[in-house]
C-alpha positions in Angstrom: 0.3 53.7 54.7 2.8 53.4 51.7 1.3 51.7 48.2 3.4 48.6 49.2 1.5 48.0 52.4 -1.7 49.0 51.4 -1.5 46.6 48.3 -0.1 43.9 50.7 -3.1 44.4 52.9 -5.4 43.5 50.0 -3.9 41.0 48.3 -4.4 39.0 51.9 -8.2 38.6 51.0 -9.9 36.2 48.9 -11.7 38.0 46.6 -11.9 35.2 43.2 -14.9 36.0 40.7 -17.2 33.1 39.9 -19.7 33.3 37.0 -21.7 30.3 38.3 -23.0 31.7 41.5 -25.2 33.7 40.0 -25.2 36.3 42.8 -24.0 39.6 43.2 -21.0 39.7 44.2 -20.1 36.4 42.6 -18.5 35.4 46.1 -18.9 36.7 49.6 -14.6 37.1 49.9 -15.4 40.7 47.7 -17.9 41.8 50.8 -15.7 41.7 53.1 -12.5 43.1 51.6 -15.4 46.0 50.5 -16.2 46.6 54.0 -12.6 46.5 54.9 -11.9 49.6 51.9 -15.0 51.3 53.4 -12.8 51.4 56.5 -9.6 52.4 55.1 -11.4 55.0 53.3 -12.6 56.6 56.2 -9.2 56.2 57.8 -8.2 58.7 55.5 -10.8 61.3 55.7 -13.6 60.3 53.4 -16.7 61.1 55.2 -19.1 59.8 52.8 -17.1 56.0 51.7 -19.9 53.5 52.0 -20.6 49.9 50.5 -23.9 49.2 48.8 -25.8 45.9 49.1 -24.2 44.8 45.9 -21.1 45.0 47.3 -20.0 48.8 45.4 -18.0 51.1 47.2 -18.0 54.6 46.7 -16.4 57.8 48.3 -15.9 61.0 47.6 -13.0 63.3 48.2 -14.4 67.4 48.1 -13.7 69.7 45.8 -11.4 72.8 46.9 -12.1 74.1 44.0 -15.9 74.5 43.1 -15.1 75.7 39.5 -13.2 72.4 38.6 -14.6 69.5 36.9 -15.3 66.6 38.5 -13.4 63.3 38.1 -13.4 59.7 38.5 -10.8 56.9 39.5 -12.3 53.4 39.8 -11.1 50.1 40.0 -12.1 46.1 40.6 -11.8 44.3 43.9 -12.0 40.7 42.5 -9.7 38.6 41.1 -9.4 36.4 38.4 -11.4 32.9 39.5 -9.5 30.4 37.3 -6.3 30.9 39.3 -5.8 29.8 43.0 -6.4 33.4 44.4 -6.7 32.1 48.6 -3.4 32.0 51.1 -1.2 34.6 48.6 2.1 34.5 49.9 3.6 37.6 48.1 7.6 37.7 47.5 9.2 40.9 47.9 12.5 41.0 45.8 14.7 44.6 46.2 17.1 45.7 44.5 16.2 43.3 41.9 19.4 42.4 39.7 18.2 40.9 36.4 18.5 37.0 37.4 16.2 34.4 37.3 13.4 34.5 40.2 12.4 31.5 42.0 8.8 31.6 42.9 9.3 30.1 46.3 9.3 26.0 46.1 6.7 25.7 43.4 9.3 24.7 40.9 8.5 28.2 38.8 10.2 30.8 38.5 10.3 34.4 36.4 13.2 34.3 33.7 14.1 37.4 31.7 15.3 35.3 29.1 11.7 34.4 29.2 9.8 37.1 30.0 12.0 40.3 28.8 10.4 43.2 30.4 11.9 42.0 33.6 15.0 43.3 31.9 13.5 46.7 32.7 13.4 46.2 36.2 16.9 46.0 37.4 17.2 48.3 40.3 13.7 47.9 41.0 11.5 46.3 43.8 9.2 43.7 42.6 6.5 41.8 44.3 5.8 38.2 43.0 4.1 34.8 43.7 5.3 32.3 45.6 4.2 30.2 42.6 1.4 28.4 44.3 -1.2 31.4 43.7 -2.0 34.4 41.6 -0.9 37.4 42.9 -4.1 39.3 42.9 -2.5 42.6 40.9 -5.3 42.8 38.6 -6.7 44.9 40.0 -5.5 45.5 43.6 -2.8 47.5 42.7 -5.3 49.9 40.9 -7.0 49.7 44.1 -3.8 50.5 45.9 -2.5 53.3 44.2 -6.0 55.1 44.1 -6.4 54.9 47.9 -3.0 56.2 48.6 -3.5 58.9 46.0 -6.6 59.8 48.0 -4.8 59.9 51.4 -1.8 62.3 49.6 -4.8 64.5 47.9 -6.2 65.0 51.2 -3.1 65.8 53.2 -2.0 68.1 50.5 -5.3 70.5 50.0 -4.0 71.7 46.7 -7.0 72.8 44.4 -9.1 70.3 42.9 -12.5 69.6 41.9 -14.7 66.9 43.3 -12.9 63.4 43.2 -15.1 60.8 42.9 -13.4 56.7 43.8 -15.8 53.6 42.9 -14.2 50.2 43.7 -16.0 47.1 41.6 -17.0 43.8 42.1 -17.3 41.1 39.6 -15.1 42.8 37.0 -13.4 39.4 36.0 -16.5 37.6 34.9 -17.7 40.4 32.9 -20.4 41.6 35.8 -18.1 44.8 37.1 -21.0 47.8 35.8 -23.8 45.6 36.1 -25.1 47.6 39.1 -22.5 51.0 39.4 -24.7 53.9 39.8 -23.2 56.1 37.1 -25.7 58.8 38.5 -25.0 58.6 41.8 -21.4 58.9 40.7 -22.1 62.2 39.3 -18.8 62.8 37.3 -18.0 64.3 34.2 -15.3 61.3 33.3 -13.1 59.0 34.9 -10.5 56.7 34.4 -10.2 52.9 35.2 -6.9 51.7 36.7 -6.9 48.5 35.8 -4.2 47.9 33.0 -0.3 46.5 32.9 3.3 48.3 31.7 3.8 51.6 33.5 2.9 54.6 30.8 -0.6 52.3 29.4 -3.3 55.1 28.7 -5.9 52.8 26.2 -9.1 53.9 24.9 -9.6 51.0 22.1 -10.8 47.2 23.6 -12.5 44.3 21.7 -16.3 44.4 20.9 -16.8 41.1 22.8 -19.3 38.3 23.0 -20.2 34.7 24.8 -21.5 32.0 23.2 -22.7 28.4 24.0 -23.1 25.8 21.9 -25.4 22.7 23.1 -25.3 19.5 21.1 -28.1 16.5 22.0 -26.9 13.5 20.5 -28.1 9.8 20.6 -26.8 7.1 22.5 -27.0 3.3 22.1 -25.0 0.4 22.8 -22.1 0.3 20.9 -22.6 -3.6 19.9 -25.5 -2.0 17.4 -24.7 1.5 17.1 -24.3 1.9 13.0 -26.4 4.4 11.6 -27.7 4.6 14.8 -25.8 6.5 17.6 -25.2 10.5 17.1 -21.8 11.2 19.6 -22.3 14.8 20.9 -18.9 15.4 21.4 -17.9 14.1 17.6 -20.5 16.7 16.5 -19.1 19.6 18.4 -15.6 18.5 17.3 -16.5 18.8 13.5 -17.9 22.0 14.3 -14.6 23.4 15.9 -13.1 22.2 12.6 -15.8 24.7 11.2 -14.2 27.5 12.5 -11.2 29.2 11.4 -8.1 27.9 12.7 -5.9 31.3 12.4 -8.2 33.5 14.5 -7.6 32.1 17.8 -6.2 33.8 20.7 -2.5 31.6 20.3 -2.3 33.1 17.1 -3.5 36.4 17.2 -2.2 39.7 18.1 -2.8 43.8 18.6 -5.9 44.6 16.2 -6.8 40.9 15.5 -9.8 39.1 16.7 -10.6 35.4 17.8 -12.9 32.6 18.6 -11.5 31.7 21.5 -13.3 27.9 22.9 -12.7 28.3 26.6 -14.4 25.5 28.1 -16.1 22.1 26.7 -17.7 19.3 28.6 -19.7 16.2 27.3 -20.4 12.5 26.6 -22.1 10.8 24.0 -25.8 12.4 24.9 -25.1 16.1 25.4 -22.3 18.1 24.9 -22.2 22.1 26.0 -19.2 23.9 24.2 -18.6 27.7 26.0 -17.1 30.1 23.2 -15.4 33.7 23.7 -15.7 36.2 20.6 -13.8 39.2 20.1 -12.8 41.8 17.7 -11.8 45.3 17.6 -13.4 46.0 14.4 -17.4 46.1 14.9 -18.0 44.9 11.0 -15.2 41.9 11.7 -16.9 41.6 15.1 -20.5 41.1 13.4 -18.8 38.7 10.8 -17.4 36.3 13.4 -20.8 35.9 14.9 -22.3 35.2 11.7 -19.6 32.5 11.0 -20.8 30.8 14.0 -23.7 31.0 13.1 -23.2 29.8 9.5 -21.3 26.7 10.9 -24.1 25.7 13.2 -26.9 25.8 10.3 -24.4 23.3 8.5 -24.0 20.8 11.0 -27.7 21.2 11.9 -28.4 20.7 8.2 -26.1 17.7 8.1 -27.6 15.5 10.8 -31.6 15.0 10.4 -31.8 15.4 14.4 -30.7 19.3 14.2 -28.5 18.3 17.2 -26.7 21.5 18.1 -28.2 24.3 19.3 -26.1 27.9 19.4 -26.8 31.2 21.3 -24.9 34.4 21.4 -25.0 37.3 23.9 -22.9 40.5 23.3 -21.2 41.8 26.6 -19.4 44.9 25.5 -18.0 46.8 23.2 -15.4 48.9 22.1 -15.0 52.3 24.0 -13.0 54.1 21.5 -16.4 55.4 19.5 -17.5 56.6 23.3 -14.4 58.4 23.7 -13.3 60.3 20.3 -15.4 62.9 21.3 -13.9 63.8 24.1 -10.0 63.7 23.5 -9.4 66.0 26.0 -10.0 63.3 28.6 -7.1 61.1 26.8 -5.1 64.7 26.7 -5.3 65.4 30.4 -4.1 61.6 31.0 -1.2 62.1 28.7 -0.3 65.7 30.5 0.0 63.9 33.6 2.0 61.2 32.6 4.4 63.0 31.3 4.7 65.8 34.0 5.3 62.4 36.3 8.3 61.5 33.3 6.5 58.6 31.8 5.8 58.5 28.4 2.3 57.8 27.5 2.1 54.2 25.6 -1.4 54.3 23.5 -2.2 50.2 22.8 -5.5 48.9 21.9 -6.4 46.8 25.0 -6.7 42.8 23.6 -9.5 42.7 27.0 -12.0 44.8 28.2 -12.4 46.9 31.2 -15.5 48.0 33.4 -14.9 51.7 31.7 -16.0 49.8 28.5 -19.3 49.2 29.4 -19.3 52.4 31.8 -19.1 54.9 28.4 -21.7 53.3 27.2 -23.5 53.9 30.1 -22.6 57.4 29.7 -19.5 57.9 31.7 -16.7 58.4 29.4 -13.4 56.2 31.0 -10.6 55.2 29.7 -8.1 53.0 31.2 -4.7 53.3 32.7 -1.8 51.3 33.8 -1.2 49.8 37.2 2.5 48.6 36.9 1.2 44.9 37.0 2.6 42.0 34.7 1.3 38.5 33.9 -1.9 38.9 35.3 -4.3 35.7 35.7 -1.7 33.4 36.7 1.2 32.6 39.0 4.1 34.4 37.1 2.1 37.5 37.7 4.5 40.1 39.5 4.2 44.0 40.4 7.2 46.6 40.1 6.8 48.9 43.9 8.3 51.8 41.8 6.0 51.9 38.9 3.1 51.7 41.1 4.2 54.8 43.3 4.5 56.5 40.0 1.0 55.8 38.9 -0.1 56.9 42.2 1.6 60.5 41.3 -0.1 60.5 38.2 -3.6 59.9 39.4 -2.6 62.9 41.6 -1.3 65.4 39.0 -4.2 64.0 36.8 -6.9 65.5 39.7 -5.0 68.6 39.9 -5.0 69.2 36.2 -8.7 69.1 35.8 -10.0 72.0 34.5 
C-alpha cells in the first residue's frame, strides 16, 4: 500500500483522546486502531507485532547486519480531542495550483493569502479536511510514514541494524509515554515522527506544567449581599488580572514562554480554572510557576476566607539537555535528510512530544517532520509528496545507522 492509501485508511478510525476518562487508553477507539495496525504490521512481515493491554503497539524489523546499532521510530495513534475527529471525509487535491481551496460545503477554506506556506505546494497533492472535522495528520501521517518505510525496508533487504517500531496512545493529553516499555523497546535511541513542515528536526521543546486554580465563593441573596457575598468568578478574574498579559500564546513565539488559561467553569460559589505553563528556559519556567503562586498568596491575603487553592504539576521537560550529549543522533538524521535533497530545519518545538518524556526515561528521542500543517483544527492538511519524502528519509536513516 502507498503512503496515501495507508494514511487514508488510518484517518477513517476515530481516536480522539480524552483527559477526563481516567483510563488508558483514554478512549476505546485507540485500541481498535491499534489492533488494526498490528494486523497491518504482520501483513508486511513484522512477525512480533503486538498491542499490550494498555494500547501500546510494538514491533521489530530484525537486523540484516548485527554489527549495527538498534534504532527506533515512534508515532502516536490518538488525535486532538478538542475538535471533532469522527467521520472524517478527506479531500484529495491533486496538482494543486495555488488557489483557494474550499473545504467541502462547510464555508471554510484554505487560502494562500492567509496561509502562505500553501504557495510552496504548487504542483503537489494535498489532503485536506472537508471543514467539519480535523484530519488526523497529527499523528497518523507519522504512523503511515513509519509503516510504509518498514514495508520497503523489509522488501529491500539492505544491510541495517535492528529497527524497533512503537505506536502510543494518549500523546495529545500528555500521557503517551506513561506506560511505554523503554526497556523492552531495547533501543540505543529513537525518533518520534510527529512534526510538521518537511525538514523539521527538533530536539528542543518547552518545559511544561499544568495548573489548577480552585476558587471558593460565598453565595447570598443579591438584595443583602453587601460585605457578605464572595463571587468566586470575580475572584477568579481578579487572579487572572495579576498574571502578565504579554506572556500568553497569542503574544509569544519561538523561545518565548507563556501562561495560558485553557478553560474556566464556575458560578458564584465555585470556579475552576485550568492553566498550562510553558517555557524553554528552565529558570524562566520556574519563575512562571512562582508568579502564579505569588498571585494566589495575594488573593488569599486580601480575602479573609482565603478562597483560592493553586495546584501545579510538572508534565514534561526540555529534552535538549538529554540530546546534547548525543548529537550524533541529530547528525545521523541531518545526513539522511540531505541525502534525500531536504535541508534540515532545526527549530524549538512550541509544545512537547512523547520524545521529550522518553528522553528523560533513558531513550534519547528527537523529533522529525510528518509533512502536515495546521494541526488540531479543521484547516489541517498534509502534503503527500512530503510524506513520501519523509518515508524515504526514515529508510535512509535506518541504513546509515552505524
